[in-house]
C-alpha positions, 0 to 999 in steps of 0.5 A: 523518475524511473523506478526502474533504475531507482535501487534504493528508497533513499534515491526514490523519494530524493527522486519524487517530483516536487510536487509529489513530496509531501503527498507521498511523505504524509501517507509514508508517516501512516502508514507507520503510524497506523499499519500495526506492528510488524509491516516493515517498509522498504524499498520493493518492486520499484516504488515504498512497500511495506511486508510481512519480514520473513522474520515473521512469514518464513515462507515469502510471496510465493512467487519468489520466498527469497522476496518477503510476503508484499503487502501495501505499496505506495508509489509516485506514478506518470499521472498520480501516487497509487496506494497497492492494498493487497488486502482490498484484493483478498479480503472482499469485505474490506473492499466492501467497507473501503468503497462505502466509506469512500463514497460518504467523502463524496469528494470525487469518485473512486478511483481504482484498480483490483487493490490499486487506488489512484490518487489523481488530485492530490489534494482530496486524497483521504488520509481518515480513510487511509489512517483506517484502512492502515488499520483494518488487519494485522500482519498476522491477519494478511498472511492467514488470509495470504494463505487460505487466499493460496488453498483456493 
């Protein structure tokens, strides 16, 4: 699958490898159920994206104001499923909570970049923890954090 050639969410989902379809579907359902009201799902950056729409944040993303403010992305990469959560990158308290909560599970070592959580073994995706993570920040919380980080 080459995400650069895919232009719609429907096409992206239809081209997922068979072993990624169920975990991606379950993660999407988790996002839809637990993300606070106001975020919108769309195809963005070659991934499944959850954004703050222009109706809530007319300024859009500073790199390209025509785009809505990105918050969370979900992608099937070559060797793993990736969850990108900008709140983890911007809020050290949230990041520490997530790392501690993940470690308490004790099933495998956390594989994480700045905002990217990588799940190589889809059988070990901590859906309950992802549910909690998704519920912790509203669009207005994210806008406030985003704007304060832009000032510094």
